[in-house]
GUBAMAR-515556 format. One line per field, with one value per residue (C-alpha): residue in one letter; z, x, y. Coordinates in nm, 4 decimals, m for minus. Each point is the difference from the previous one (the first is absolute). Layout:
! GUBAMAR-515556
res	[A; ...]
zz	[Z; ...]
xx	[X; ...]
yy	[Y; ...]
END
This chain:
! GUBAMAR-515556
res	[M; T; G; V; L; T; E; T; G; I; F; V; G; G; G; G; E; G; Y; A; T; P; Q; E; L; L; L; K; Y; G; N; R; H; G; L; I; A; G; A; T; G; T; G; K; T; V; T; L; Q; I; L; A; E; A; F; S; S; A; G; V; P; V; F; M; A; D; V; K; G; D; L; A; G; I; A; M; A; G; S; A; A; G; K; L; H; D; A; F; Q; K; R; A; D; T; I; G; Y; E; L; S; Y; R; D; F; P; V; T; F; W; D; M; F; G; E; Q; G; H; P; V; R; T; T; V; T; E; M; G; P; L; L; L; S; R; L; M; G; L; S; E; A; Q; E; G; V; L; N; I; A; F; H; L; A; D; A; E; G; L; A; L; L; D; L; A; D; L; R; A; M; L; L; Y; V; G; E; N; A; D; E; I; G; M; R; Y; G; N; V; A; P; Q; T; V; G; A; I; Q; R; Q; L; L; V; L; E; T; Q; G; A; A; K; F; F; G; E; P; A; L; A; L; S; D; M; M; T; L; A; A; D; G; R; G; R; I; N; I; L; A; A; D; K; L; M; S; S; P; R; L; Y; A; T; F; L; L; W; L; L; S; E; L; F; E; E; L; P; E; V; G; D; P; E; R; P; R; F; V; F; F; F; D; E; A; H; L; L; F; D; D; A; P; K; A; L; I; D; K; V; E; Q; V; A; R; L; I; R; S; K; G; V; G; I; Y; F; I; T; Q; N; P; A; D; V; P; E; D; I; L; G; Q; L; G; N; R; V; Q; H; A; L; R; A; F; T; A; K; D; Q; K; D; L; K; R; A; A; E; N; Y; R; P; N; P; R; F; D; T; E; D; A; I; K; E; V; G; T; G; E; A; V; T; S; F; L; Q; N; K; G; V; P; G; I; V; E; R; T; L; V; R; P; P; Q; S; R; L; G; P; L; S; P; E; E; R; R; A; I; V; Q; S; S; P; F; G; L; K; Y; D; K; T; I; D; R; E; S; A; F; E; I; L; G; A; R; A; A; A; A; A; Q; E; A; A; E; A; E; A; R; E; A; A; E; A; A; S; A; K; E; E; A; A; R; A; R; E; F; K; Q; A; R; R; F; D; P; V; K; P; E; K; S; A; S; S; T; R; R; K; S; A; S; R; S; D; S; I; I; E; T; F; G; K; S; L; A; R; Q; L; G; S; K; A; G; Q; Q; L; V; R; G; V; L; G; S; L; F; K; S; R]
zz	[m3.8106; 0.0382; m0.0397; 0.1481; m0.2544; m0.1260; m0.3235; 0.1709; 0.3093; 0.2844; 0.1664; 0.3759; 0.1338; 0.0352; 0.1776; 0.0426; 0.0882; 0.0312; m0.1213; m0.3549; m0.1381; m0.1419; 0.1605; m0.2298; 0.0019; m0.3361; m0.1652; m0.1357; 0.3595; 0.1336; 0.0157; 0.2297; 0.2968; 0.2688; 0.3595; 0.1539; 0.3727; 0.2814; 0.3244; 0.0159; m0.1264; m0.1930; m0.3519; m0.1151; m0.1331; m0.2163; m0.1400; m0.0812; m0.1698; m0.2167; m0.1137; m0.0941; m0.1937; m0.1877; m0.0914; m0.1240; m0.2092; m0.1531; m0.1061; 0.2809; 0.1856; 0.3795; 0.2949; 0.3552; 0.3222; 0.1692; 0.3631; 0.1566; m0.2648; m0.1056; m0.3374; m0.1725; m0.0715; m0.2870; m0.2049; 0.0292; m0.1064; 0.2629; 0.0253; 0.0320; 0.2623; 0.2162; 0.3361; m0.0985; m0.3354; 0.1210; 0.1687; m0.3107; m0.2273; 0.2156; m0.0072; m0.3776; m0.0492; 0.2189; m0.1950; m0.3448; m0.0522; m0.2049; 0.2284; m0.1730; 0.1164; m0.1633; 0.0871; m0.0888; m0.1334; 0.3074; 0.0597; 0.3540; 0.1362; 0.3322; 0.1339; 0.1763; m0.3028; 0.1918; m0.1297; m0.3365; m0.2273; 0.1851; m0.0151; m0.0051; m0.0564; 0.0316; 0.2728; m0.2632; m0.1279; 0.3542; 0.0602; 0.3221; 0.0891; 0.0117; 0.1586; 0.2730; 0.0606; 0.0012; 0.2605; 0.2027; m0.0378; 0.1506; m0.2149; 0.0591; m0.0836; m0.3149; m0.1010; 0.0293; m0.1987; m0.2741; m0.0051; m0.0427; m0.2940; m0.1586; 0.0270; m0.1403; m0.3000; m0.0487; 0.0085; m0.2060; 0.2830; m0.0415; 0.3215; m0.0580; 0.3359; 0.3700; m0.0188; m0.2531; 0.2224; 0.3044; m0.1912; m0.1236; 0.3528; 0.1197; m0.2762; 0.1071; 0.3632; m0.0795; m0.2137; 0.2207; 0.0266; m0.3735; m0.0768; 0.2747; m0.1666; m0.3145; 0.1186; 0.3664; 0.3281; 0.0053; 0.3556; 0.0470; 0.2597; m0.2622; m0.2453; 0.2771; 0.0835; m0.3644; m0.0110; 0.3069; m0.1651; m0.3086; 0.2220; 0.1412; m0.3527; m0.1048; 0.3041; m0.1114; m0.3331; m0.2130; m0.1419; m0.2318; m0.1361; m0.1226; m0.2919; m0.3583; m0.2189; 0.1007; m0.0662; m0.3378; 0.0425; m0.3569; 0.1121; 0.2368; m0.2647; m0.2325; m0.1382; m0.0075; m0.3328; 0.0157; 0.0435; 0.3705; 0.2196; 0.2113; 0.3763; 0.1920; 0.3604; 0.2500; 0.2882; 0.2933; 0.2988; 0.1076; m0.1223; 0.2397; 0.2904; m0.1351; m0.0705; m0.0863; m0.2631; m0.1407; m0.0266; m0.1447; m0.2651; m0.1188; m0.0048; m0.2029; m0.2456; m0.0380; m0.0465; m0.2689; m0.1835; 0.0164; m0.1355; m0.2749; m0.1553; m0.2658; 0.0204; m0.1549; 0.1176; 0.0644; m0.1581; m0.0554; 0.2627; 0.2398; m0.1082; 0.3458; 0.3324; 0.3306; 0.3219; 0.3193; 0.2871; 0.3627; m0.1317; 0.3459; 0.0211; m0.2680; 0.2085; 0.3587; 0.1386; m0.3536; m0.0376; m0.1866; m0.2936; m0.0536; 0.0257; m0.2478; m0.2392; 0.0306; m0.0651; m0.3038; m0.1434; 0.0623; m0.1577; m0.3143; m0.0699; m0.1175; m0.3135; m0.0744; 0.0104; 0.3459; 0.2598; 0.3714; 0.2406; 0.3717; 0.2273; 0.3703; 0.2999; 0.0482; m0.2545; 0.2711; m0.0521; m0.3310; 0.0086; m0.1038; m0.3069; m0.1367; 0.1050; m0.2101; m0.3147; 0.0448; m0.2215; 0.0118; 0.3501; 0.1616; 0.3698; 0.1987; 0.3565; 0.2652; 0.3691; 0.2275; 0.3483; 0.1232; m0.0336; m0.2519; m0.2004; m0.0084; m0.1161; m0.2752; m0.1054; m0.0334; m0.1951; m0.2361; m0.0640; m0.0851; m0.2907; m0.1968; m0.2129; 0.2037; m0.1017; 0.1083; 0.0581; 0.3025; 0.2415; m0.1113; 0.3525; 0.1057; m0.3138; 0.0637; 0.3443; m0.1169; m0.3185; 0.0441; m0.1287; m0.3804; m0.0058; m0.0294; m0.0431; m0.3444; m0.2115; m0.3473; m0.2371; m0.2626; m0.3329; m0.0023; 0.3200; 0.2292; 0.3250; m0.0039; 0.2629; 0.2847; m0.0164; 0.2192; m0.2251; 0.0199; m0.1418; m0.2689; 0.0743; m0.1333; m0.2939; 0.1407; 0.3131; 0.3385; 0.2303; m0.0352; m0.2310; 0.1093; m0.0230; m0.2898; m0.1966; 0.0534; m0.0952; m0.3241; m0.0994; 0.0827; m0.1986; m0.3053; 0.0115; m0.2914; 0.2393; 0.1929; m0.2245; 0.0200; 0.3738; 0.1988; m0.0212; 0.1552; m0.2041; 0.1762; m0.2317; 0.0853; 0.2038; 0.2792; 0.2413; m0.2423; m0.1385; 0.3397; 0.1285; m0.2913; 0.0664; 0.3665; m0.0854; m0.2495; 0.2526; 0.2666; m0.2380; m0.0992; 0.3654; 0.0759; m0.2917; 0.1090; 0.3538; m0.1301; m0.2096; 0.2991; 0.2160; m0.2663; m0.0374; 0.3770; 0.0274; m0.2835; 0.1636; 0.3328; m0.1606; m0.1783; 0.3262; 0.1717; m0.2716; 0.0256; 0.3783; m0.0270; m0.2557; 0.2231; 0.3036; m0.1976; m0.0712; 0.3713; m0.0112; m0.1483; m0.3128; 0.0263; m0.0207; m0.2965; 0.0579; 0.0581; m0.2484; 0.0749; m0.0053; 0.2513; 0.2195; m0.0193; 0.0828; 0.3022; 0.1049; m0.0412; 0.1996; 0.2732; m0.0119; 0.0370; 0.2926; 0.1677; m0.0538; 0.1351; 0.3067; 0.0598; m0.0494; 0.2537; 0.2489; m0.0586; 0.0234; 0.3343; 0.0990; m0.1430; 0.1288; m0.3009; m0.3140; m0.2142; 0.1185; m0.1065; m0.3505; m0.0337; 0.1053; m0.2263; m0.3016; 0.0664; 0.0512; m0.3048; m0.2156; 0.1333; m0.0810; m0.3477; m0.0836; 0.0931]
xx	[m3.2591; 0.3692; 0.2888; 0.3495; 0.1195; m0.1671; 0.0835; 0.2710; 0.1014; m0.0616; m0.3389; 0.0672; m0.3557; m0.3060; m0.0167; m0.2347; m0.3646; m0.0989; 0.3505; m0.1274; 0.2827; 0.2931; 0.3351; 0.2890; 0.3775; 0.1093; 0.2559; 0.2009; 0.0540; 0.0643; 0.3718; m0.0620; 0.0191; m0.2546; m0.0818; m0.2228; m0.0369; m0.2206; m0.0151; 0.0229; m0.3138; m0.1438; 0.0481; 0.3478; 0.0798; m0.3135; 0.0767; 0.3540; m0.1329; m0.2585; 0.2564; 0.2463; m0.2751; m0.0911; 0.3574; 0.0574; m0.3181; 0.1293; 0.3237; 0.2153; 0.2366; m0.0227; 0.2237; m0.1266; 0.1154; m0.2308; 0.0652; m0.2767; m0.0221; m0.3524; 0.0735; 0.0919; m0.3684; 0.0202; 0.1355; m0.3387; m0.3445; m0.2574; m0.3096; m0.3717; 0.0157; 0.2304; m0.1295; 0.0357; m0.1750; m0.3358; 0.1607; 0.2071; m0.3019; m0.1929; 0.2875; 0.0346; m0.3676; 0.0302; 0.2889; m0.1114; 0.2792; m0.0296; 0.1397; 0.1907; 0.2741; 0.3329; 0.3572; 0.3073; 0.3483; 0.2243; 0.3677; 0.1009; 0.3363; 0.1653; 0.3307; 0.0478; m0.1033; m0.2707; m0.3313; 0.1132; 0.2957; 0.3091; 0.0613; 0.3678; 0.2239; 0.3752; 0.1803; 0.1320; m0.3490; m0.1268; 0.2776; 0.1582; m0.2798; m0.2780; 0.2266; 0.0926; m0.3698; m0.0627; 0.2716; m0.0625; 0.3604; 0.1394; 0.1501; 0.3548; m0.0973; m0.1771; 0.3211; 0.2003; m0.2666; 0.0317; 0.3769; m0.0572; m0.2343; 0.2444; 0.2927; m0.2072; m0.0902; 0.3580; 0.1414; m0.2771; m0.1328; m0.3671; m0.2037; m0.2839; m0.0906; 0.0716; 0.3048; 0.1531; m0.0666; 0.1402; 0.3169; 0.0345; m0.0317; 0.2636; 0.2303; m0.0593; 0.0739; 0.3204; 0.1269; m0.1334; 0.3310; 0.0555; m0.3658; m0.0201; 0.2736; m0.2136; m0.3604; 0.0059; 0.0253; m0.1325; m0.0216; m0.0001; m0.2742; m0.2222; 0.0555; m0.0803; m0.3243; m0.1135; 0.0851; m0.2182; m0.2909; 0.0460; m0.0297; m0.3274; m0.1237; 0.0896; m0.1813; m0.3141; 0.0135; 0.1368; 0.2708; m0.2634; m0.0797; 0.3542; 0.1296; m0.0698; m0.1965; m0.1067; m0.3559; m0.0514; m0.2662; m0.1146; m0.1317; m0.2376; m0.1183; m0.1522; m0.3480; m0.2037; m0.1038; m0.3359; 0.1667; m0.0647; 0.2829; 0.1709; m0.0560; 0.3215; m0.0644; 0.2867; m0.0623; 0.0839; m0.1608; 0.3340; 0.1953; m0.1911; 0.1918; 0.2932; m0.1736; 0.3208; 0.0820; m0.3523; 0.0152; 0.3507; m0.0940; m0.2988; 0.2054; 0.2659; m0.2681; m0.1194; 0.3557; 0.0678; m0.3176; 0.1089; 0.3480; m0.0954; m0.3157; 0.0182; m0.1932; m0.3458; m0.1542; m0.3751; m0.1219; m0.3666; 0.0321; 0.2799; 0.2662; 0.0182; m0.1789; 0.1679; m0.1982; 0.2023; m0.1917; 0.0919; 0.1688; 0.0789; 0.2803; 0.1847; 0.0142; 0.0305; 0.3385; 0.1208; 0.2940; m0.0616; 0.2138; m0.2293; m0.3197; 0.1482; 0.0645; m0.3594; m0.1264; 0.2250; m0.1154; m0.3676; 0.0357; 0.1816; m0.1142; m0.3459; 0.1611; 0.1118; m0.3579; 0.0123; m0.2696; 0.0686; m0.2863; 0.0792; m0.2232; 0.0120; m0.2273; 0.0509; 0.0962; 0.2240; 0.2300; 0.1105; 0.2311; m0.1670; 0.2185; m0.0900; m0.3648; m0.0355; 0.0836; m0.2772; m0.2809; m0.2430; m0.1295; m0.2253; m0.0478; m0.1773; m0.1158; 0.2344; m0.0627; 0.0584; 0.0381; 0.2873; 0.1054; 0.2626; m0.2592; m0.2253; 0.2859; 0.0900; m0.3657; m0.0258; 0.3223; m0.1242; m0.3261; 0.1883; 0.1715; m0.3255; m0.1844; m0.3207; m0.3452; m0.2828; m0.2341; 0.1904; 0.2842; 0.3066; 0.1270; m0.3360; m0.0202; 0.3414; m0.1204; m0.3376; 0.0625; m0.0621; 0.1817; 0.0212; m0.0670; 0.2602; 0.0605; 0.1542; 0.1605; 0.1436; 0.1786; m0.2248; 0.0766; 0.3211; 0.1058; m0.2309; m0.0894; m0.3599; m0.2538; m0.0075; m0.2826; m0.1357; 0.0389; m0.1282; 0.2842; m0.0923; 0.0254; 0.3015; m0.0238; 0.2575; m0.0106; 0.0461; 0.2432; 0.3017; 0.0633; 0.0537; 0.3606; m0.1010; m0.1552; 0.3053; 0.2370; m0.1870; 0.0238; 0.3708; 0.0748; m0.1822; 0.1850; 0.2342; 0.2703; 0.0784; 0.2845; 0.1639; m0.0131; m0.0535; 0.3631; 0.2837; 0.3090; 0.3349; 0.2591; 0.3469; m0.0162; 0.1825; m0.0145; 0.1643; 0.2515; 0.1141; 0.0073; 0.2229; 0.2260; 0.0270; 0.0738; 0.2682; 0.1553; m0.0045; 0.1628; 0.2645; 0.0696; 0.0282; 0.2389; 0.2102; 0.0092; 0.1064; 0.2758; 0.1208; 0.0001; 0.1961; 0.2518; 0.0387; 0.0584; 0.2556; 0.1819; 0.0024; 0.1435; 0.2690; 0.0931; 0.0270; 0.2360; 0.2132; 0.0157; 0.1051; 0.2661; 0.1397; 0.0102; 0.1619; 0.3205; 0.1046; 0.0826; 0.3186; m0.0521; m0.0058; 0.3567; 0.0672; 0.0612; 0.3616; 0.1974; 0.1185; 0.3720; m0.0600; m0.1793; 0.2931; 0.2435; m0.2037; m0.0245; 0.3769; 0.0572; m0.2254; 0.1762; 0.3344; m0.1230; m0.1377; 0.3248; 0.2045; m0.2152; 0.0091; 0.3746; 0.0595; m0.2146; 0.1820; 0.3358; m0.0830; m0.0815; 0.3223; 0.2075; 0.2268; 0.0155; 0.1012; m0.2949; m0.2215; 0.1420; m0.0271; m0.3602; m0.0777; 0.1507; m0.1792; m0.3349; 0.0473; 0.0585; m0.3135; m0.2202; 0.1466; m0.0560; m0.3651]
yy	[0.7556; 0.0796; m0.2456; m0.0015; 0.2571; 0.3136; 0.1778; 0.2050; m0.1855; m0.2446; m0.0321; 0.0090; 0.0244; 0.2176; 0.3330; 0.2928; m0.0265; m0.3660; m0.0987; 0.0383; 0.2167; m0.2038; 0.0772; m0.0726; 0.0171; 0.1411; m0.2285; 0.2914; 0.1125; m0.3476; 0.0788; 0.2989; m0.2365; m0.0642; m0.0832; m0.2683; 0.0583; m0.1149; m0.1909; m0.3770; m0.1748; 0.2949; m0.1424; 0.1091; m0.3487; m0.0124; 0.3459; m0.1101; m0.3127; 0.1767; 0.2599; m0.2754; m0.1783; 0.3170; 0.0941; m0.3560; 0.0168; 0.3241; m0.1739; 0.1422; m0.2381; 0.0206; m0.0808; m0.0405; m0.1633; m0.2485; 0.0829; m0.2080; m0.2702; 0.0955; 0.1627; m0.3255; m0.0657; 0.2458; m0.2908; m0.1763; 0.1127; 0.0869; m0.2131; 0.0508; m0.2730; 0.2110; 0.1176; 0.3663; m0.0291; 0.1302; 0.3020; 0.0676; m0.0253; 0.2434; 0.2457; m0.0416; 0.0764; 0.3110; 0.1519; m0.1157; m0.2529; m0.3171; m0.2681; m0.2780; m0.2359; m0.0807; m0.0881; 0.2056; m0.0825; m0.0228; m0.0734; m0.0895; 0.1122; m0.0730; 0.1283; m0.3337; m0.2064; m0.1887; 0.1391; 0.1248; 0.0559; 0.1279; 0.3742; 0.0874; 0.2948; 0.0484; 0.1885; 0.2406; 0.0800; 0.0577; 0.2548; 0.1292; 0.2445; m0.2579; m0.2604; 0.2458; 0.0587; m0.3731; m0.0613; 0.3148; 0.1205; 0.3163; 0.2755; m0.1265; m0.3570; 0.1147; 0.1771; m0.3221; m0.1845; 0.2623; m0.0581; m0.3745; 0.0621; 0.2454; m0.2422; m0.2859; 0.2130; 0.1189; m0.3534; m0.1583; m0.2150; m0.0886; 0.0275; m0.2431; m0.1497; 0.0492; m0.2285; 0.2406; 0.2999; m0.1785; m0.0913; 0.3586; 0.1383; m0.2493; 0.1244; 0.3598; m0.0863; m0.1882; 0.2884; 0.2785; 0.1868; 0.0218; 0.0717; 0.2615; 0.2050; 0.0309; 0.0033; 0.0923; m0.1826; m0.3564; m0.1285; m0.3796; 0.0468; 0.1636; m0.2842; m0.2460; 0.1840; m0.0196; m0.3695; m0.0572; 0.1809; m0.2157; m0.3056; 0.1334; 0.0662; m0.3525; m0.1405; 0.1838; m0.1819; 0.2838; m0.2266; m0.1505; 0.3451; 0.0667; m0.2009; m0.0975; m0.0197; 0.3486; 0.1071; 0.1649; 0.2680; m0.0589; m0.3401; 0.1771; 0.2415; m0.2588; m0.0540; m0.3176; m0.1548; 0.1798; 0.3413; 0.0411; 0.1181; m0.2640; 0.0379; m0.0716; m0.1016; m0.0151; m0.2406; 0.2278; m0.1710; m0.1528; 0.3002; 0.2244; m0.1541; 0.2050; 0.3325; 0.1818; m0.2607; 0.0291; 0.3789; 0.0003; m0.2551; 0.2032; 0.3182; m0.1813; m0.1093; 0.3587; 0.1232; m0.2606; 0.1007; 0.3610; m0.0736; m0.2451; 0.1422; 0.2738; 0.3249; m0.0173; 0.3268; m0.0268; m0.3255; m0.0830; m0.2690; m0.1037; m0.2451; m0.1552; 0.0457; m0.0704; m0.0554; 0.0483; m0.1636; 0.0798; 0.3145; 0.1321; m0.2590; 0.1926; 0.3160; m0.1274; 0.1128; 0.0669; 0.2422; 0.3232; m0.1142; m0.2966; 0.2049; 0.2471; m0.2883; m0.1242; 0.3517; 0.0331; m0.3317; 0.0780; 0.3428; m0.1097; m0.3543; 0.1070; 0.1438; m0.3564; m0.1228; m0.1619; 0.0593; m0.0600; m0.0647; 0.0017; m0.2100; 0.0823; 0.0418; 0.3714; 0.2691; 0.1463; m0.2986; 0.1535; 0.3051; 0.3256; 0.0564; m0.3425; 0.0210; 0.3148; m0.1976; m0.2580; 0.1253; m0.2956; m0.0774; m0.2571; 0.0642; m0.2695; 0.0568; 0.1349; m0.0471; 0.2997; m0.1462; 0.2165; 0.3608; m0.1020; m0.1944; 0.3075; 0.2164; m0.2516; m0.0185; 0.3753; 0.0108; m0.2746; 0.1888; 0.3191; m0.1781; m0.0238; 0.2503; 0.0699; m0.1161; 0.2326; m0.2971; m0.1384; 0.0600; m0.1956; m0.0631; m0.1437; m0.2098; m0.1580; m0.1040; m0.1268; m0.1999; m0.3733; m0.3051; 0.0088; 0.3728; 0.2717; 0.3709; 0.0391; 0.2671; m0.0611; 0.2336; 0.1530; 0.1632; 0.2021; m0.1776; 0.1970; m0.1858; m0.1147; 0.0992; m0.2496; m0.2582; m0.2739; m0.3029; m0.3546; m0.2092; m0.2532; m0.3754; m0.1954; m0.2381; m0.2418; m0.2088; 0.1640; m0.1768; m0.2292; m0.2935; m0.3563; m0.1264; m0.2251; 0.2891; 0.2173; m0.2812; m0.0639; 0.3675; 0.0151; m0.3157; 0.1321; 0.3332; 0.0826; 0.1271; m0.3184; m0.1156; 0.3402; 0.0732; m0.3186; m0.1175; 0.2008; 0.0901; 0.0430; 0.1509; 0.1282; 0.3184; 0.1836; m0.2944; m0.2412; 0.2516; 0.1262; m0.3577; m0.1028; 0.2980; m0.0926; m0.3652; 0.1037; 0.2371; m0.2721; m0.2492; 0.2543; 0.0758; m0.3726; m0.0516; 0.2987; m0.1353; m0.3413; 0.1603; 0.1990; m0.3139; m0.1944; 0.2842; 0.0208; m0.3773; 0.0111; 0.2910; m0.1855; m0.3128; 0.2031; 0.1705; m0.3390; m0.1297; 0.3118; m0.0362; m0.3671; 0.0903; 0.2715; m0.2294; m0.2871; 0.2095; m0.0145; m0.3831; m0.1697; m0.1962; m0.3813; m0.1483; m0.2302; m0.3739; m0.1003; m0.2172; m0.3561; 0.0956; 0.2724; m0.2473; m0.2429; 0.2746; 0.0969; m0.3673; m0.0442; 0.3126; m0.1268; m0.3394; 0.1664; 0.1946; m0.3109; m0.1940; 0.2823; 0.0283; m0.3751; m0.0110; 0.2712; m0.1823; m0.3295; 0.1690; 0.1377; m0.3487; m0.1438; 0.2863; 0.0302; 0.2044; m0.2914; m0.1957; 0.2804; 0.0028; m0.3755; m0.0095; 0.2914; m0.1737; m0.3225; 0.1580; 0.2243; m0.3042; m0.1595; 0.2942; 0.0409; m0.3638; 0.0349]
END
């Protein structure tokens, strides 16, 4: 009887006459990438699960996205009481496999932090190319985004989250004239368009993906205490409502692996295996620059000990240049209902090394659930002859976990303390905000100084005007002395006496009478 692992590789199932010939994926070629394809309901999920189990058993850490929520069961052992046990036992007996059940070391991750530890990265680590893809930017908009990244780097402004990027774009827009002279035209309309796309991205929940602490890839590439590779499962059922975000995240993860890991050549077994479910989302409406990047990563990352396995319904979903690099293939049934389906089926069959015992195209149409057409690399990397293979049963549970089971696994994880709490350190948003506040305060102080100087100048002008007008009036006359007053009174008295005397003289009709009256009256006034 055969177990999960053979002496040289992974036992996938039985092929040949009566399914008695073991079909294995050689561990030393596990980093040569692979493809799992087939229509819905043909067994792709089980194949993905048994490969993840086998790589883990061989001490190889694994990453995979749980698109439908039914891969989480790998954290629990299967059971002889399960409804599929009898069918599994029958299949195991047919292919010569010793059926046993066990659980596997699993870490749950979730971009939204709901069904696992939060997965985060920084805006800087994501880079302008992937962000442009994520937001669906035009070439001109991507150019402005590149300018924002360049300025942030030049001025030492950390771009950690979407708030930082939004603040940086605002800075670029406000200084468009100066920036345009150095880096090219920056239209305010273009900056506004990018800001709107950022708002859409934030609405889709991407804001939770950007920030700190950022995911350290080394935490995914760990081993359990018993030496088995840790299986990292990303909860992607909610994430699939934003397919572009899902595809961009997985491409970012691949890019980070490519940049961080050292060259190891051709190891005896992979250092890490990456399963990319719903792979067609990566290539739908993708610009050529992005597809070129995927091809470059797929071509070169194998020398760093990383194997990439694309899971999709139809091999035609994967570009030809990338498809040619996938050496290990498991093709479940394809349905040919339309002319296009028939063309895709024929094309899929042509990618296999023929087997004289059957027609590959017919076999791809005829294989049942749990059966597949397989081809694995043999010695010296030569593609193996195509075989109809009955895939072995899984050791772990098929199907999802209950919320309580998942919660218990997450709480017992060693990574909770590191990732569950967000860190918000000073970055572009805070620095640019402080600059703007300082500039506003300086402007307010300058305005206040100008207002005070203007008021002072106005007051000085008013005083000068009053002084100039005051010179047109005579000064106030000083008070008169008492002697002067008496002289004036005496003078007035004399004048009164003289006037009275003249009047009396006219009445008396004589000059002597006038003199007499004048003398008498003068004496009277003097005595008073």
